[in-house]
C-alpha positions as CSV (number, residue, x, y, z in Angstrom):
1,M,15.7,-4.4,-5.7
2,A,19.1,-6.0,-7.1
3,A,21.8,-3.5,-7.8
4,S,21.9,-4.6,-11.6
5,I,19.2,-3.1,-13.9
6,P,17.8,-5.5,-16.5
7,A,18.3,-4.7,-20.1
8,I,14.5,-4.6,-20.8
9,L,14.2,-1.3,-18.7
10,K,15.3,2.0,-20.3
11,P,16.8,4.7,-18.0
12,I,14.9,7.8,-19.3
13,A,11.6,8.7,-20.9
14,S,11.6,9.0,-24.8
15,L,10.8,12.2,-26.5
16,S,7.4,10.7,-27.6
17,E,6.6,10.1,-24.0
18,R,7.5,13.6,-22.8
19,Q,5.5,15.1,-25.6
20,R,2.4,12.9,-24.8
21,G,2.8,13.2,-20.9
22,I,2.3,9.4,-20.3
23,T,4.6,6.4,-19.7
24,I,4.8,3.9,-22.7
25,R,7.7,1.7,-21.7
26,A,8.9,0.8,-18.2
27,A,11.8,3.1,-17.1
28,V,14.0,3.0,-14.2
29,V,16.1,5.4,-11.9
30,S,18.6,4.4,-9.4
31,F,19.4,6.2,-6.2
32,M,20.9,5.5,-2.7
33,L,18.6,5.4,0.4
34,G,21.2,5.4,3.3
35,E,23.4,2.2,2.3
36,T,20.7,0.6,0.2
37,N,20.8,1.0,-3.6
38,V,17.2,1.5,-4.7
39,N,16.0,0.8,-8.4
40,L,12.7,2.8,-8.8
41,I,10.8,1.3,-11.8
42,D,8.1,3.6,-13.4
43,T,5.7,1.5,-15.5
44,P,2.7,2.5,-17.8
45,G,-0.6,3.3,-16.4
46,H,-2.6,3.3,-19.5
47,P,-4.5,0.2,-20.3
48,D,-3.0,-0.1,-23.8
49,F,0.3,-0.9,-22.3
50,I,-0.6,-3.3,-19.6
51,A,1.7,-5.9,-21.2
52,E,4.7,-3.8,-20.7
53,V,3.9,-3.7,-16.9
54,E,3.4,-7.4,-16.6
55,R,6.7,-8.3,-18.1
56,V,8.6,-6.3,-15.3
57,L,6.4,-7.5,-12.3
58,E,8.7,-10.5,-11.4
59,L,11.6,-8.0,-10.9
60,L,9.8,-6.1,-8.0
61,D,10.7,-6.4,-4.4
62,A,7.5,-4.2,-3.7
63,A,5.0,-2.1,-5.7
64,V,3.4,1.4,-5.3
65,V,-0.1,1.3,-7.0
66,V,-0.9,4.8,-7.9
67,V,-4.8,5.5,-8.1
68,S,-6.2,8.9,-9.2
69,A,-8.6,10.4,-6.7
70,V,-10.7,11.6,-9.5
71,E,-11.1,8.4,-11.9
72,G,-10.6,5.9,-8.9
73,V,-10.1,2.2,-9.6
74,Q,-10.0,1.3,-13.4
75,A,-9.8,-1.9,-15.2
76,Q,-6.1,-1.8,-15.5
77,T,-5.7,-1.4,-11.8
78,R,-7.7,-4.5,-11.2
79,V,-5.4,-6.4,-13.7
80,L,-2.3,-5.0,-12.0
81,V,-3.3,-5.8,-8.4
82,R,-4.3,-9.5,-9.2
83,A,-1.0,-9.9,-11.0
84,L,0.9,-8.5,-8.0
85,R,-1.2,-10.7,-5.6
86,R,-0.3,-13.8,-7.8
87,L,3.4,-13.0,-7.6
88,G,3.3,-12.3,-3.8
89,V,4.7,-8.7,-4.5
90,P,3.9,-6.5,-1.4
91,M,2.0,-3.3,-2.4
92,V,1.0,0.1,-1.0
93,F,-1.5,2.4,-2.6
94,F,-0.9,6.1,-3.4
95,I,-3.9,8.2,-4.2
96,N,-2.9,11.1,-6.0
97,K,-4.5,14.1,-7.8
98,V,-6.3,15.1,-4.6
99,D,-6.4,18.7,-5.5
100,R,-8.2,18.1,-8.9
101,I,-11.7,19.0,-9.5
102,G,-14.0,15.9,-8.8
103,A,-11.5,14.3,-6.5
104,Q,-13.2,12.1,-4.0
105,Y,-10.6,10.4,-1.5
106,E,-13.0,8.6,0.6
107,R,-14.9,7.1,-2.4
108,V,-11.7,6.0,-3.9
109,M,-10.7,4.4,-0.7
110,A,-14.0,2.5,-0.6
111,E,-13.4,1.3,-4.3
112,V,-10.1,-0.1,-3.4
113,A,-11.5,-2.0,-0.6
114,Q,-14.8,-3.2,-2.4
115,Q,-13.3,-3.7,-5.9
116,L,-9.8,-5.1,-5.3
117,P,-8.7,-8.4,-3.3
118,V,-7.0,-6.1,-0.6
119,R,-8.0,-4.6,2.7
120,P,-6.5,-1.1,2.7
121,I,-5.6,0.7,5.9
122,A,-5.4,4.6,5.4
123,M,-2.4,6.1,6.8
124,S,-3.5,9.7,5.8
125,D,-6.5,11.8,5.8
126,V,-7.3,14.5,3.0
127,L,-8.8,17.8,3.9
128,E,-10.7,19.8,1.2
129,A,-10.3,17.3,-1.5
130,G,-11.1,18.4,-5.0
131,S,-9.8,22.0,-4.5
132,K,-6.5,23.8,-4.7
133,A,-6.6,24.1,-0.8
134,A,-6.5,20.4,-0.6
135,Q,-4.2,19.1,2.2
136,V,-2.8,15.7,3.2
137,Q,-2.4,14.9,6.9
138,D,-0.8,11.9,8.3
139,R,-3.1,10.1,10.7
140,E,-2.0,9.8,14.4
141,P,0.1,6.5,14.9
142,W,-2.6,5.1,17.2
143,H,-5.4,5.7,14.7
144,A,-3.4,3.9,11.9
145,S,-2.5,1.0,14.1
146,S,-6.0,0.6,15.3
147,G,-7.3,0.1,11.7
148,L,-4.4,-2.4,11.2
149,C,-5.6,-4.3,14.3
150,E,-9.2,-4.3,13.3
151,T,-8.3,-5.6,9.8
152,L,-5.9,-8.3,11.0
153,A,-8.4,-9.4,13.8
154,E,-11.0,-10.3,11.1
155,N,-9.3,-13.7,10.6
156,D,-7.7,-14.1,14.0
157,D,-9.9,-14.8,17.0
158,T,-7.0,-14.8,19.4
159,L,-6.1,-11.3,18.2
160,L,-9.6,-10.1,18.3
161,A,-10.0,-11.1,21.7
162,D,-6.9,-9.5,23.0
163,Y,-7.5,-6.3,21.0
164,V,-10.9,-5.9,22.9
165,L,-10.1,-7.4,26.3
166,A,-6.3,-6.9,26.7
167,P,-5.0,-4.3,24.1
168,Q,-1.6,-4.0,25.8
169,L,-0.8,-7.5,24.4
170,V,-1.2,-6.4,20.9
171,T,2.2,-5.0,20.4
172,A,3.9,-3.7,17.4
173,A,6.3,-6.6,17.5
174,R,3.5,-8.9,17.5
175,L,1.7,-7.3,14.4
176,R,5.0,-7.3,12.6
177,D,5.2,-11.0,13.1
178,I,1.9,-12.0,11.4
179,R,2.5,-14.0,8.3
180,P,0.0,-14.9,5.6
181,G,-1.8,-18.2,6.1
182,R,-0.8,-18.3,9.8
183,S,-3.4,-20.0,12.0
184,P,-5.0,-18.0,14.8
185,G,-3.9,-20.6,17.3
186,D,-0.1,-19.9,16.5
187,W,0.2,-16.9,18.7
188,C,2.1,-17.3,22.0
189,N,0.9,-14.7,24.3
190,P,3.2,-13.1,27.0
191,P,2.3,-13.4,30.5
192,M,-0.6,-10.9,31.3
193,P,1.0,-7.5,32.4
194,D,-0.5,-4.9,34.5
195,R,-3.6,-3.6,32.6
196,Q,-2.3,0.1,33.0
197,Q,1.0,-0.7,31.4
198,P,1.7,1.5,28.4
199,G,3.2,0.1,25.2
200,S,0.0,-1.2,23.4
201,A,0.2,-0.7,19.5
202,C,-3.6,-0.5,19.4
203,R,-6.2,1.9,21.0
204,H,-9.9,1.9,20.6
């Protein structure tokens, strides 16, 4: 985000919010990440305060949508994701409360895919969800990238063909170059390398 913080945002939570344990108004905290100044905006998750969320969405460069592993996708989640899509704000989903009783990580991931206009790609696995012994493990890079390839290939016949027949052509650089609305025929494939050459972004 830009270095300046809009006046509509408050820097710290109010006493009322701390007592109730919820966010009522959007709040911001700034920190340095390397040489980049990051403004992290915390917005309300309760449906009664969705208007407070919508008024700051246009300030965002990207969003982290937090979804409970217990309650799953809620009405306010759908409203928020539709608004982010409309504004073209990139987003990632963070599934929290995986150690709470009733947490079902796989079910919530399925809800995200079925109820929201997104195609989520899991970057982590959760072991023993719903217990104090719950653990979050990063997926192996090849596993995550395979999921990305399969999702992107649904709308790109050329990518699908290369993913199946010549996976060494599906490189990380090629996946990063994908843009919304790009037609399948826009790819310019490099000359066919040796089929044993390493460096493919996808495995299957």
